[in-house]
SEVEXNU-830650 format. One record per atom (N, C-alpha, C): x, y, z. Coordinates in steps of 0.1 Angstrom, whole numbers, plus 5000, padded with zeros to 4 digits. Layout:
N
XYZ/...
END
This chain:
821
290772026827/289571936826/289971786827/289071716834/289271576836/288771496824/289471386822/288971306811/287571246813/286971206802/285571156804/285571026812/286570946810/286570816817/286570836832/287170946836/287270966851/285870996857/284971026849/283671076854/282470986850/282870856846/281870766842/281070716854/279770686852/278970626863/279570496867/279270446879/279670316883/279270206874/279970096874/279669986864/278269936866/277769926878/276469876881/275469966874/275670096876/274770196870/274770186855/275970176849/275970166834/275270046829/275469936835/274669816831/273169826833/272869896845/271469916848/270770006838/271470106834/270970206824/270770136811/271670046807/271469976794/270169886795/270069826806/268869736808/267569826808/267569936815/266470026816/266070086803/267170116795/266870176781/266170066773/266569946773/265869846765/264469816771/264369826784/263069806790/262069916786/262570036786/261770156782/261270146767/262270096758/261870086744/260869976743/260969866750/260069756749/258669796754/258669866765/257369916770/256670006760/257470096754/256970196745/256370126733/256970016728/256569946716/255369856719/255269806731/254169706734/253369756747/253069876748/252469936760/251169866763/250369846753/248969796755/249069646761/249869566754/250069426758/250569416772/251569506775/252269496788/251269546799/250469646796/249569696806/248369596808/247869536798/246869436799/247369316807/248569266804/249069156811/249269186826/249769306829/249969346843/248669346850/247669406844/246369416851/245669286853/245869196843/245269056844/245968986856/247268996856/247968936868/247568986881/247369126881/246869186893/245569136897/244669126888/243269076891/243268936896/244068846889/244168706893/244668696908/245768766911/246268756924/245468816935/244868936931/244169016941/242868946945/242268866936/240968806940/240968716952/242168666955/242368576966/242068646979/242368776979/242168856992/240768846997/239768856988/238368856992/237968726998/238668616995/238268487000/239168437011/240068527016/240968487027/240568557040/240068487050/239768547062/240968587070/240868697078/241968737086/242168637098/243368597101/243668497111/244968537118/244868547131/246068577139/246468457147/247668417147/248168307155/248568367169/247568377178/247868437191/248768347199/248768217197/249468117205/250968127202/251368127190/252768127186/253168237177/252268317172/252568427163/253568527168/253668547181/254568647187/255668577195/255868447193/256868377200/258068357191/259268387195/260468367186/260668217183/261168187171/261568057167/262668007177/262467877181/263467817190/263267847204/262167927207/261967957221/261567837229/261867837242/261567717250/260067697252/259367807251/257867797253/257267717241/257867717230/257367627219/257467487222/258567447228/258767307232/257667277243/257567367252/256567347263/255167337258/254867407247/253567397241/253367267234/254467217228/254467087222/254166977232/254766987244/254466887254/252966897259/252467027260/251067047263/250166987253/250467007240/249666957229/249766807229/250866747231/251066607231/250266537242/250166607253/249366547264/247866537260/247366637253/245966627249/245766587235/246866527229/246766497214/245766387211/245366317221/244366207217/243066267213/242766387216/241566457212/241666597207/242966647206/243166777202/243266877214/243566997211/243667107221/242267117228/242267117242/240967117249/240267247248/238967247250/238267367251/238567447264/238867567263/239167647274/238667787273/237667827281/237067957281/236867997296/236868127298/236768177312/235768287313/235168297325/234168387328/234668477339/234668607337/235068707347/233968797350/233668807363/232468887367/232868987378/232369107376/232669217386/231369297387/231269367398/230069447401/230169577393/229069627387/229069747379/229469867387/229069867400/229469977409/230769967415/231569867412/232869847417/232869797431/231769767437/231669717451/231769567452/231369517464/231569367466/230469287459/230869167455/229869077449/229168987459/229569007472/228968917482/227568957486/226969067480/225569097483/224668997476/223568957483/222768847479/222268867464/221768987461/221168997447/222268997437/223469037440/224669027431/225068877429/225068797440/225368657438/224368587430/223068627431/222068567422/222368587408/222868717405/223268747391/224468667386/225368647396/226568567392/226168417389/225268357396/224868227393/224068227380/223268327378/222568337365/223568347353/224568417354/225568427344/226268287342/226568217353/227168087353/226267987346/224967997349/224067907342/223867937327/223968067324/223868107310/224968047302/226168057306/227268007299/227267857299/226867797310/226867647311/225767577302/224667647301/223467577295/223067647282/223167777281/222567847270/223467867258/224767867261/225767877250/226067747244/225767727231/225867597225/226567607212/227067497207/227567477193/227267337189/226667327178/226267187173/225367127183/224467207189/223567157199/224167097212/225367137215/226067087227/226467207235/225967197248/226367297258/227467247267/227967327276/229067287285/228567167293/227367157297/226867047304/227066917296/226966927283/227166807274/228666777272/229466877273/230866867270/231866837281/231366877293/232366897304/233066767309/232366657309/232966527313/233666537327/234966547326/235766547339/235766687346/235266787339/235366927344/233966977349/232966897350/231666947353/231567017366/232366977376/232267037389/233367137392/234067187382/235167277384/234767407390/233467447387/232967577393/232067557405/232067447410/231167407421/231367497433/232667547437/232767637448/231967757447/231767817435/230967937434/229567907438/228967797433/227567767436/227467737451/228367667456/228267627471/228367757479/229167847475/229267977483/227968047482/227268047470/225968117469/224968037478/225067907478/224167827486/224367857501/225667867504/225967897518/225468037523/225468127514/224868257517/223368247519/222768167511/221268147512/220968077525/221767977529/221467907542/221668007553/222768087553/222968177563/221868287564/221368317553/220268417552/218968367558/218768237556/217568177562/217668147577/218868137582/219068107596/219068237604/218368237615/218268357623/219668377631/220368267633/221568277641/222668207633/223568297626/224568237618/225668157625/225668177639/226668107647/226167967651/224867937648/224267817652/225067697646/225667607654/226467497648/225667407638/224367407640/223567327630/223567387616/223867507615/223967567601/225067507593/226167487600/227367417594/227767487581/227867617581/228267697570/229367797575/230567787569/231667877573/232167937560/231768067557/232068127545/233468207547/234468137548/235868187550/236668177537/237768247537/238568247525/240068217530/240768137523/240568077510/239767937510/239667877522/238867757523/237567777530/236467747524/235167757530/234667617533/233667607542/233067487546/231567487546/230967397538/229567387537/229167247540/228367227550/227867097554/228966997556/230067047562/231166957566/232066937554/231866997542/232666977531/233567097528/234867087527/235767197525/235967217510/235867347506/236067377492/237067497491/237867487481/238967587478/238367697470/238367817475/237767937468/238868017461/240167987463/241268067458/241368067443/240767967436/240767957422/239668037415/238768087423/237568147418/237268297423/237768317435/237568447442/238768537442/238768657438/239868747437/239568887442/240568947448/240369077454/239469067466/239868967475/239068937486/239569007499/238669057507/238969117520/238169047530/238769027542/238068947552/238269007566/237468957576/237669007589/238668917597/238768937610/239768867618/239468717618/238268677616/237968527615/238168467602/238468547592/238668497578/237368497570/236268547575/235068557568/235168667557/234568637545/234668727534/233768847536/234368967536/233669097537/233569167524/234469147515/234569217502/235069117492/234369117480/234769037469/234769117456/235869137450/235869227438/235669147425/236169027423/236068957410/235868807413/234968757405/234768607405/235168557391/235868447391/236268387378/235868237378/235368197366/234868067364/235568007352/235867877352/236467807341/235467717334/235667707321/234867617313/235767537304/236267427309/237167337302/236567207299/236967157288/236367027283/237266967273/237366837272/237966767261/237166777248/237866777237/237166787224/236266667222/235066677219/234166557217/234466497203/234066377202/234366307189/233566377178/234266397167/233666457155/233866607154/234366667164/234666807164/236066837159/236166947151/237366987145/237867107153/239067157150/239667277156/238767397154/238067407142/237167517139/235967507148/235467387152/234367377161/234767417175/235967387179/236367437192/236467587192/236967647182/236967797181/235567857181/234667787174/233367837173/232667837187/232867727194/232267727208/232867827217/234167837217/234867947225/234368087221/234268107208/233768237203/232368257208/231468157208/230168177212/230068217227/230968157235/230968197249/231068347251/231968407244/232168547245/231068627238/230768597226/229868687218/228468677224/227968557227/226668547232/226568607246/227568587254/227568647268/227568797267/228268857258/228368997257/227169057251/226468987242/225369037235/223968997240/223868887246/222568837251/222368837266/223468827273/223268837288/223268977293/222069017299/221869157303/221769157318/222469247324/222269257339/222569407343/221769457352/221969587357/222969597369/223369477374/224169477386/225569437383/225869347374/227169287372/227669307357/228969307355/229569297342/230169157341/229769087330/230268957328/231068947315/232268897315/233168897303/233568747300/233468717288/233968587283/235268597277/236268517282/237668527277/238168397272/238868397260/239468277255/240468327245/241368237241/242368267230/241668297217/240568227214/239768257202/239268397202/238668447213/238168577214/239268677213/240368657220/241568747218/241968767204/242068647197/242468657183/241368737175/240168717178/239068787171/239168937173/239468977185/239569117188/240769177181/241869107179/243069157172/242669167157/241869077152/241469077138/240469197136/239569217146/238669337145/239469467145/240469467153/241369587153/241969617139/242469507133/243069517120/242069567109/240769517111/239769567101/239469717102/239669767114/239469917115/240469997108/241569937103/242570017096/242070047082/241269967076/240869977062/240270107058/239370167066/238870297062/239870407062/240970387070/241970487070/242870477057/242870357051/243570347038/242870427028/241570427027/240770507018/241070657021/241070697033/241270837037/242670877033/243670787036/244970827032/245170837017/244470747010/244570746995/243970876990/242870926995/242171046991/243071166994/243671167006/244471277009/245771287000/246271166998/247471166989/247171206975/245971156970/245571196957/245371356956/244671406966/244371546966/245671626966/246571586975/247871656976/248671646962/248671526956/249371506944/248771596933/247471596932/246771676921/247071826923/246971876935/247172016937/248572056934/249571976939/250972016936/251272006922/250771906915/251071886900/250471996892/249172036896/248572146889/249372276891/249772306903/250572426906/251872426898/252572306897/253772296890/253572316875/252372266870/252072286856/251772426852/251072496861/250772636859/252072716860/252972686869/254172756871/255072736858/255072616852/255872586840/255072616828/253872666829/252972696817/252872576808/252472456814/252272336807/250872286810/250372206801/249072146803/249072056815/247972066823/247971976835/246871876834/246171856822/245171756821/245671616824/246771576818/247271446820/248071436834/248471556839/249071546852/248171496863/246871536861/245871486871/245771336871/245671276859/245571136858/246871066863/248071136860/249271076865/249271076880/248771186886/248771196901/247871086907/246771066901/245870966906/246470826905/246970796893/247570666890/248870646899/249570756902/250670736911/250270696924/249070716928/248570666941/247870536940/247270506928/246570376926/247570266925/248670286918/249670186915/250170116928/250570196938/251070126950/249970036956/248770076956/247669996961/247469866953/247569876940/247569766931/248669666934/249869726936/251069646939/250769566952/250169636962/249969576975/248969466974/247869486967/246869386966/247369266958/248269286948/248869176940/249769096949/250569166957/251569106965/250869016976/249869076983/249169006993/248468886988/247768906976/247068806970/247968686966/249168716961/250068616958/250568536970/250768606981/251068536993/249968446998/248768486997/247668407001/247468286992/247768296979/247668186970/248768086974/249868136979/250968046983/250767986997/249668017003/249367957016/249668037029/250168157027/250368237039/249068287045/248968307058/247768347064/247668497064/246468547065/246168687064/246268747079/247468767083/247668827096/247268977097/246769017108/246269157109/247469257107/248669217110/249769307108/249969347094/249469257084/249669287070/248769407066/247869447074/246969567071/247769697071/248969687076/249869807076/250569827063/250669717056/251469717043/250969827033/249669837031/249269947021/249670087024/249770117037/250170247041/251670267037/252470167040/253870167037/254170177022/253570097015/253770087000/253270216994/252170266999/251570386993/252570506995/253170517007/254170627009/255370617000/255870487000/257070466992/256770486977/255670426972/255370426958/255070566953/254370646960/254070786955/255370866954/256270846963/257570906961/258170876948/258270756944/258870716931/257970766920/256670776921/255870826911/256170976908/256371046919/256771186917/258071206909/259071116912/260271116904/260071096890/259170996887/258870966873/258171086866/257271146872/256571266866/257471376864/258371406874/259271516873/260271486861/260671366860/261571336848/260871356835/259571316834/258871336822/258671486819/258471566829/258371716827/259571766820/260771716824/262071766819/262271706805/261771586802/262071516790/261071536779/259871596782/258771596772/259071686760/259971786762/260271876751/261471846743/262071726746/263271686739/262971656724/263771696715/263471666700/263771526697/263171426703/263371286700/262071216699/262071096694/260871026692/260170986706/258970946705/258270906717/258870786724/259270686717/259870566723/261170606730/261970696724/263170736730/262970826742/261870896742/261470976755/261170886766/260470776763/260070686773/261370616779/262270576770/263470516774/264370616782/264270746778/265070846785/264570866799/263270866801/262670876814/262970756823/262870636817/263170516824/264670516829/265570556820/266970566824/267270676834/266470786833/266770896842/266370866856/265170806858/264770776872/265070636876/265370546867/265570406870/266670386881/267870436880/268870416890/268470466904/267870586904/267470646917/266370566924/265370526916/264270436921/264870296925/265770246917/266270116919/267070116933/267870216935/268570216948/267670216960/266670296959/265670306971/264870176972/264470126960/263670006960/264469886965/265769876961/266569776965/266869776980/267169896985/267469916999/266169887008/264969927003/263769897010/263569747010/263769686998/263569546997/264469467007/265769507007/266669447016/266269467031/265769587034/265369617048/264369517053/263369497044/262269397048/262769257046/263569227036/264069097034/264869047047/265669137052/266369107065/265369077076/264269157076/263269137086/262568997086/262668937074/262068797073/262768707083/264068727085/264768637094/264768677109/263868767112/263668797126/262968677133/263168647146/262668527152/261168527155/260468647153/259068657156/258268637143/257368527143/256668497131/255768617125/255068687134/254268797129/255068907122/256268937127/257169037121/257668977108/257968847108/258368777095/257368787085/256068757088/254968767079/254868907074/254969007082/254869147078/255969187068/257169137070/258269167061/258169097048/257668977048/257468897036/256368977027/255369017033/254369097025/254869217019/255769297026/256269417021/257269387010/258069287012/259069247001/258369216988/257369136988/256669106976/255969226970/255369316978/254769436973/255769526967/256969546973/257969636967/258469576954/258569446953/259069386941/258169416929/256869416931/255869426920/255569576917/255969666926/255469806924/256069866912/257369856909/257969926898/257369896885/257069776882/256469746869/255069806868/254269806878/252969866877/252970016875/253770086883/253770226882/254370276869/255370206864/255970236851/254970226840/254170116839/253270086829/252170196829/251570216841/250470306842/250870456838/252070496843/252470626840/252770646825/253370546819/253770556805/252470556796/251470486801/250170486794/249670626792/249670706803/249270836803/250170926794/251470896794/252370966785/251970946770/251670816767/251370776754/250070846749/249070866758/247870936754/248171086750/249071146758/249471286755/250171296742/251071196739/251771196727/250871176715/249871086717/248871066706/248171186703/247771266713/247071386711/247971486703/249171496706/250171586699/250271546684/250371416682/250371376668/249171406660/247971396667/246771436661/246671586658/247171656667/247271806665/248171846654/249271766652/250271796642/249671776628/248671686627/248071666614/246871756611/246571836620/245471926618/245972046609/244972116604/245272236596/246072336604/247172376599/248072466607/247372596610/246572646601/245872776603/244872766615/244272646617/243272636628/243872626641/245272606642/245872596655/246572726659/246572826651/247272956654/246373036664/247073096673/246473186683/246673326679/245573396677/245673536673/246173616685/247373666683/247873756694/248273886687/247673996691/247974126686/248774196697/250074206695/250874266705/250574416706/250474466718/250274606719/251574676717/251474806717/252674886716/253374876729/254574816727/255374796739/256674866738/256974956747/258175036747/259274976755/258974886764/260074826772/260474696767/261774676766/262374556761/261874426768/261774426781/261374306788/260074246784/259074326781/257774276776/257974206763/258774266754/258974216741/259674086742/260674076751/261473956752/260573846758/259773886767/258773786773/257873726763/257373816754/256473766743/257173676734/258473706730/259173616721/259373476727/259673476740/259873356747/258673266748/257473336750/256273266751/255873206737/256073286726/255673236713/256673126709/257873136713/258773026710/258372896717/257972916730/257472796737/256272736731/255372816726/254072766720/254472696707/255372756699/255672696686/256472566688/257372566698/258172446700/257372326705/256472356715/255772246720/254572196712/254172286702/253072246693/251772216701/251572286711/250372256719/249772396722/249572476713/249072606715/247672616719/246872506715/245472506719/245272496734/246172436740/246072416754/246472536763/246972636756/247372756763/246772876756/245772936761/245173056755/245473176763/246273256756/246873376763/246473496755/245573576760/245273706753/246373806754/246373896744/247473996743/247574076756/246474116763/246574206774/247174136786/247573996785/248173926797/249673936797/250274006787/251674006786/252374066799/251874166805/252474216818/252374106828/251274026829/251173926839/252173816836/252473786823/253373676820/254773726825/255073856823/256373896827/256573896842/255373916849/255373906864/255673756868/255073666861/255273526863/256773486861/257273546850/258673516847/259573576858/259273686863/259973746874/259873666887/258673616889/258473536901/259273406900/259373346888/260073226886/261573256889/262073366884/263473396887/263673426902/262773486908/262873506923/262873376930/262073276926/262073146933/263373076930/263873086918/265173026916/266273086924/266273216926/267273286934/267073246949/265773226953/265573176967/266173036969/265972956959/266472816960/267972816960/268572906952/270072916952/270572966965/269873066971/270273126984/270173016995/269172936994/268972837004/270072727003/270472696990/271472596988/272872656993/273072786990/274272856995/274372847011/273172867017/273172867032/273472727037/272872627030/273172487035/274672447033/275272497023/276672457021/277672547028/277172647035/277972737043/278572667055/279872697058/280572637069/279872667082/279372787084/278772817097/277472737099/276672727088/275472637089/275872497092/276872447086/277372307088/277672287103/278372387109/278672377123/277472377132/276472467129/275272477137/274472347136/274372287124/273572167122/274272047129/275672047128/276371937134/276171947149/276172067155/275972077170/274572027174/273572067165/272272017168/272171867167/272871817157/272971667155/273571597167/274571657173/275171597185/274171587196/273371697198/272371697209/271371587206/270971587193/269971487189/270471347192/271671317188/272271187190/272371157205/272771247213/272871227228/271571197234/270471267230/269171237235/268671107230/268971077218/268470947212/269070827218/270370837220/271070717226/270670697240/270570807248/270070797262/268670737263/267870787254/266470727254/266470577249/267270547239/267270407234/267870317245/268770357253/269370277264/268370247275/267370337276/266370327287/265070267283/264970227270/263670167265/263470037272/262170007275/261769887281/261269787271/261469657274/260969547266/259669497272/258569507266/257369467272/256269437261/255569327262/254469297253/253269277261/252269357258/250969347264/249869337254/248869247256/247769227246/247069357245/247069447254/246369577253/246869657241/248069637236/248569707225/248069657212/247469537212/246969477200/245569497197/244769567206/243369587203/243069737205/241869767199/241369907200/240769937213/240570067215/240270127228/238870077233/237970037225/236669997229/236469847231/237569777231/237569627232/237369587247/236469497249/236269447263/237469377268/238369337259/239569267263/240469357272/240369487271/241169577279/240669567294/239369557296/238869547309/239269407315/239169307307/239469167312/240969167316/241869227308/243269227311/243569307324/242769407326/242869487338/242569407350/241369337349/240969257361/241969137363/242469087352/243468977354/244769027360/245269137355/246569187360/246469247374/245269297377/245169367390/244669277401/243769187398/243169107409/243568957408/243568897396/243768757394/245168707396/246068757387/247468717388/248168737401/247968857407/248668877420/248168777431/246968727430/246368637440/246368497436/246468467423/246368327420/246968307406/248368287406/249068257394/249368107394/249068037383/249167887383/250167847373/250967747376/251867677366/251467537365/251467487352/251167347349/252467277348/252667167356/253867087356/253566957350/254266927338/254066807331/255166707334/254866587338/255866477340/255566377330/256466367319/256266287308/256866147309/257766127320/258365997322/258465967337/257265937342/257165917357/257865787361/257965687352/258665557355/257765467363/258365377370/257565277378/257265337392/256065377394/255665437406/255565337418/255665207414/255665107425/256965097432/257965157425/259365167431/259365277441/259565257454/259465357464/260465477461/261665447456/262565557453/262165637441/261565577431/260965647420/259765737424/258965677432/257765747437/258265867445/259265857453/259765967461/260366077452/260966037440/261466137431/260366217424/259266147421/258166207415/257466307424/257366267437/256766357447/257666487449/258966457449/259966567451/259866667439/259566617427/259566717416/258466817418/257266777424/256166867426/256466957438/257066887448/257366967461/258367077458/259267057449/260267157446/259567287441/258467277434/257767397430/256967457441/256667377451/255967437463/256867497473/258167487471/259167547480/259367697478/258767747467/258967897464/258267977475/258868087478/258168167489/256868227484/256668237471/255368287466/254268177466/254568057468/253567947467/252567957478/251267927474/250167937483/250167817493/250867707489/250967597498/250467467491/250867347496/250467227490/248967207489/248167257499/246767227499/246067297487/246767397481/246167467470/246667407456/247567307457/248067247445/247067137441/247067107428/246266997423/247166887418/247466787428/248366677425/247666547428/247266477418/246466357420/246966257429/248366247430/248966137438/248566157453/248566277458/248166297472/246766267475/245866297465/244466267467/244266117467/245066047458/244865907457/245365837469/246465877475/246965817488/245965837499/245365957500/244365977510/243065897508/242765877495/241665787491/241865647496/243065597494/243465457498/243465447513/244065547520/244065547534/242665547540/241765617534/240365617539/239565497536/240265397529/239565277526/238565287514/238865377505/237965397494/238065297483/239165217483/239465127472/239664987477/238764897476/238864757481/239964687473/240064717460/241064647452/242464667456/242664797461/244064827465/244364757478/243364737486/243564667499/243964517496/243264457486/243664327482/245064327477/245464427469/246864437464/247864447475/247564527486/248464537497/248464407505/247364337505/247364207512/248064097504/248464127492/249064027483/248063937476/246763967476/245763887470/245463927456/246264027451/245964067437/246463967427/246764007416/247263927405/248463847410/248363717408/249463627413/250763647405/250663697393/251863717385/252563847389/251963917398/252564047403/252664157392/251764137381/251864237371/250964357374/249964337383/249064447386/249764547394/249464677392/250064787399/249064867406/249364917418/248465007425/248165127417/249065157407/248865277399/248465247385/247865127383/247365087370/245965147368/245465157356/244165217354/243065137360/243165007361/242164917367/242064947382/243264957389/243264977403/242765117407/243065217398/242665357401/241265387396/240565297390/239265327384/238265377395/238165307407/237265357417/237565497421/238865527422/239265667427/238865767416/239065737404/238865837393/237365847390/236565747394/235065757392/234365817404/235165847415/234565907426/234166057423/232966097425/232566237421/233566347425/234066337437/234966437442/236266447435/236666327429/237966327422/237866297407/236666307402/236466277388/237266367379/237366497383/238066587374/239566547372/240066467381/241466427380/241766337368/240766287362/240866207350/241666287339/241366417339/242066497329/243566517332/243966487344/245366507347/246266387345/245766267341/246566147340/246366087326/247366027320/247365957308/247965817310/247265717305/247665577306/248165527292/249065437293/249565377280/248665257277/249065177266/248265067262/248264957272/249264957281/249264847292/248564897305/247865007304/247065067314/247965117326/249265147323/250165207333/250265357330/250565427340/250565577339/251765617330/251465677319/252465717309/252965857312/252065947316/252366087319/251266147328/251566257334/250566327342/250966477343/250066557348/250466697351/249766737364/250366827370/249866887383/249967037382/249167107391/249267247391/249667297405/250467407405/250867467418/250567617416/249967677427/249567807426/250367907435/250468027430/251368127437/250568257438/251168347447/250568477449/251668577452/251368697449/252368807451/251868937445/252169047452/251569177448/252069217434/253269167430/253869207417/253669107406/252968997409/252868897399/251968937387/251369047388/250569107377/251469187368/252769207372/253669287364/254569197355/254869247343/255569157333/256969117338/257669207344/259069177349/258969057360/258069067369/257968967379/257468827373/256668837363/256268707356/257468647349/258268737343/259468687337/260468617347/260568677358/261468627368/261068487373/259768477377/259268347382/259168237371/258968277359/259068177348/260468117347/261468197348/262868147347/263068057359/262568087371/262767997383/261967867381/260867867375/260067747372/260867657363/261467717352/262267637343/263467577349/264167657357/265367607364/264967487373/263867497380/263367387388/263067267380/262467287369/262067167360/263367097355/264367177352/265567117347/266267027357/265967047370/266566957380/266066817379/264966797373/264366667372/264266617358/265366637351/265366597337/265066447334/265566357343/265166207340/263666187340/262966267347/261466257347/260766327336/261666397328/261066477316/260066577321/260466657331/259566757337/259566877328/258466927324/258267057317/257167137324/257267267322/256167357328/255467417316/254267457319/253467537308/252767647315/252967767310/252267887315/251667957303/250468017305/249768077294/250568197288/251368267297/252068387293/253468357288/253968227288/255368207285/255668237270/254768217261/254968247247/255368397245/254668487253/254968627252/256268667260/256468607271/257568637279/258868607272/258868497265/260068447258/260668557248/259868657245/260368757235/261368847242/261368857255/262168947263/263668917259/264068797258/265468757256/265868767241/264868787232/265268777218/264868907210/263968987215/263469097207/264469207206/265269237217/266269337216/267469297207/267969177209/269069137200/268569127186/267369087184/266869077170/266669217164/266269307171/266069447166/267369507163/268369487172/269669547169/270369487157/270369347157/270969277146/270269317132/268969327132/268269367120/268669507116/268769597125/269169737122/270569737116/271469667122/272869667117/272969597104/272269487102/272269417089/271769507078/270669577081/270069667071/270969777068/271669837078/272669947075/273769897067/274269777070/275369717062/274969697047/273769647045/273269627031/273069757024/272669867032/272469997026/273870047022/274870027030/276270067026/276670007013/276469867012/276869797000/276169846988/274769866989/273969906978/274470046973/274570136983/274970276980/276370276973/277270186977/278570186971/278570136957/277570046954/277469996941/276970096931/276070186936/275570296928/276370426929/277070446939/277870566941/279170526947/280270526939/281470476944/282270576952/281670696954/282270796962/282070766977/283170746984/283170706998/282470807007/282670927005/282071037013/280571037011/280071026999/278671026996/277970897003/278670787002/278070667008/278070677023/279070747029/279170767043/277970857048/277670957040/276671047044/275270977043/275070897033/273770827032/273570727043/274670657046/274570547056/274470607070/275170717073/275070777086/273770837088/273070887078/271770947079/270770837083/270870717077/269970607081/270270567095/271470557099/271870517113/271370617123/271470737119/270970847128/269470837130/268770807119/267270797120/266870677128/267570567127/267270447135/267470477150/268570537153/268870567167/267770667173/267370767164/266370857168/265070797171/264670697162/263370627164/263370557178/264470487181/264470417194/264370507205/265170617204/265170717215/263870787218/263270827207/261970897208/260870807213/260870677209/259970577214/259970577229/261170577234/261370567249/260770697255/261070807250/260570937256/259070947255/258470887245/256970887244/256370777253/257170697260/256570597269/256270467261/256770447249/256470327241/257470227244/257070107247/257969997250/258369927237/259469847238/259969767227/259269637227/258469607216/257669487214/257569457200/256969347195/256869327181/256169437173/255269507179/254569617172/255569727170/256269777180/257169887179/258369837170/258669707171/259769657162/259369667147/258069637144/257569657131/257669797126/257269897135/257370037131/258770077129/259670017137/261170047135/261570007121/261169877117/261569837104/260969927093/259669967096/259070067086/259870197086/260370247097/261070367097/262370357090/262970237091/264270207083/263970217068/262770157064/262370157050/262170297045/261470377054/261170517050/262470597049/263370577059/264570657060/265470637048/265370517041/266170487030/265970587019/264670617016/264270687004/264970827002/264770917012/265271047010/266771057010/267570997020/268971007019/269470947006/268870837001/269370766989/269070856977/267870916976/267571006965/268571126965/268671196976/269471316977/270871286974/271471186980/272871156978/273171106964/272271026958/272470986945/272471096935/271471186936/271371296927/272571396929/272971416941/274171496944/275471426937/275571296938/276671226932/276571236917/275371226911/275271226897/275571366891/275171476898/275471606894/276971626894/277671566903/279171576903/279771506891/279171396886/279571326874/279471416862/278271486861/278071566849/278871696849/279171746861/279971876862/280871866874/282071806873/282871786884/283371916890/283272026883/283772156888/282672236895/281472186895/280372256902/280572266916/280272386922/280372406936/279272326943/279572286956/278472206964/277172276964/277072406965/275772476965/275072456952/275772456941/275172436928/274672296926/275372196931/274972056930/273772036939/273672106951/272472096959/271272156953/271472266947/270372346940/269772266929/270572186922/270072116910/269271986915/
END
């Protein structure tokens, strides 16, 4: 026999048991106060949820910290900082029958949709016509194309030179004026002369600076109205019109999150039903009263939801936003919490008949399940705590919510469960004070000749006498044979469990399972190595969202034909210096050297238009400057605000006001230009990633000019370089913490190795199976991976800890016996 000291629990467990014992006694002595205090705190924190709107940060919520796109967004915001982020909404139009939009009646509907958004959609009594300022003519090519169609239709001879209408793509000509259609027409097919024969999609922009007195919420409200009113009030039997903006995208993600809540109720009911049925069956099997087991089962499911609401409410009180990803937290905490509730109830079933006081029973239950629950709660806590340091804000928010919920869960489930235990104990005390004669059950044993029946009767009477709860079990004398059958079934079930444990501990079984595990590992690793990294907005919304169709039109027709990059020059310097002017021009020309570029004539670069304006004699003041008759001090510049005013006020160039910023001395402080690209694969994520890196490399060549680029997709693309390393590092860090925690609770190296390898195996399997299912690695699948790590902690930790504890109690027990217990 080994000495007792050799089989003591680890130091951490011993101290924890002392703490849990005192906690159990305190709760037993002050259960009402503790319960009321906990419920009050829960109510105070949870009330904040009802007054916190869901809000998703679609701009930066999925962008890693330190990503270059965040700096690029800062540059973009700084350029428009004088009035805030500009209004930006888009109109996408396609024919319902999937055919061309160049049919006259279809073009009439397109113009009607354009007029509806421009004039009928308002906020604070302001329509786009009131807001547009520099952008009022941005959609003029669409109207002129429709006018050209009408002129051609009215003319008997379309080739008549007097008609002066040439409906070609990408440049059309109406009454001698050339207009670029490439920014508005997509999916175009033409004949040998370039005339448009088929048009799949028309896109319109609605951009405007923020008017005075408007807040960021007003901008969102206007952008939201563009989509909601267009989708609900504009009716057409010929075309589909979609309103797209970042605000609408965020609203759709929030709407998707809201659809999760009914499933929480369904999951709760299913969990309650399962818990009630299983506890009733176990009570009948053990011949115990199941009245309070029902309440325990329900409270075991309620407590995790209370913990979740308290945790989320506390976060909202602290200023965290209600991201849609937090809607997943109740499912996670419910699954983990119910597991721990089952352990508590099972411990109470074993402790209830101990000949000790009520407070000692509560303490015994707390000490019995405390270490097991603590190890899983601590490892779950660490799994999500590590996730807080992931570079993606939405995943960080998700992990923070789960950490707080897991922290509060243990207190709530313990108080609620013990309250039910106290009620049962109170009933027993009441029954003890009753007249002993009124509690006796009249049992008239029949003549029994077989010893087993008599033995069964004695055991039953002994159970009834010991538990002092005979009123809850009414057993007539003629049920003795049935009781013996139940006893026999119980013995058979025990033998079945022992046989299963023997089979698990058998060497042959171990070899078979290990071979299966090797196949599982091989498939999982192969699948994990082939997983793709991709983030698509389609994964963030439900199947009936109009956003899915918009993304399809964008990726299929718009991006392959017209992908635009915004090039910001924050330090243009003195443009009167010919060498500096040449460098500025070269910075834009470098982006136009890409083989995918549509060409300089499709770029929006104010400097070229300004030079053409001067050469055409459109600015008399610049002529005076060139003749030397300008300011005698030589302080005036051809690129000053004063000299450029006639150019920027010219209707054809008025929109270029939005591209230039002047300093307090009326000199050009910064500007931006746009360059357009096309390519069959530009609708694909990998190709967008490739060209974004080329844009940034080109911008870095002109560092003295402080050149930066801005692309609407860059925030999402930047995750490609960080999401895989973040996922791997998070998984390894979680595994390492799991090993440390397990070693603190179980100093047996082999047991720790089994628990840790189980979690590692599950993580690898999750990645591999995701790949085989065609699921890409993105923040959403990353969140599910973190969840799977949290789930995987519970069962290996519970099983290995109990196996380890059984070895402490009986070091000579065979592995099969320790498994069976």
